[in-house]
C-alpha positions, 0 to 999 in steps of 0.5 A, a space after each residue: 191634174 190641176 184645178 181638182 181637190 184630190 181625193 182622200 186616200 182613206 175614204 171613198 167619198 170622192 172617186 172616179 166613175 163613168 157618167 154621162 154628163 150634159 154640158 153645151 160645150 165639152 170645152 168645160 173641165 168641172 160641172 154641178 152634180 145636176 149635170 151628171 148621171 152616174 152609171 155603172 160601166 164605160 159602155 152604158 155611159 156610151 150607150 146612154 150618151 146622146 151628143 144631138 141632146 149635149 149629153 156625152 160619155 165621160 169618166 169624172 172625179 167626184 163629188 166634191 164641194 166647191 167654195 161656193 158650196 155646191 157639189 161638183 164633178 171634175 172631168 178625168 176624160 171624154 170618152 168617145 162616142 
C-alpha cells in the first residue's frame, strides 16, 4: 500500500483496526483521528455505521503521526454496508 507509514513490527503502536469513519465522500484514504471511532469488530462497525450521516464502516491502519504533527488513520478497506 502506497502513501502510508508501515507499522513497526516490534510494537503495536500502529495496527489494523475496525472503525466507523466520518467522511463527506468515500474518496479519501487518510483521516484525522477526530473523524475515526475505533470499534471492537467488523460487526460492530457495520452496526454503528450511518451512511446518511456520512459515517462509514472501514478497516483502518493507525494511528500514525503526520508530518504536520496530527494523528491520522489510513484506509485499508471500506466495509460493505
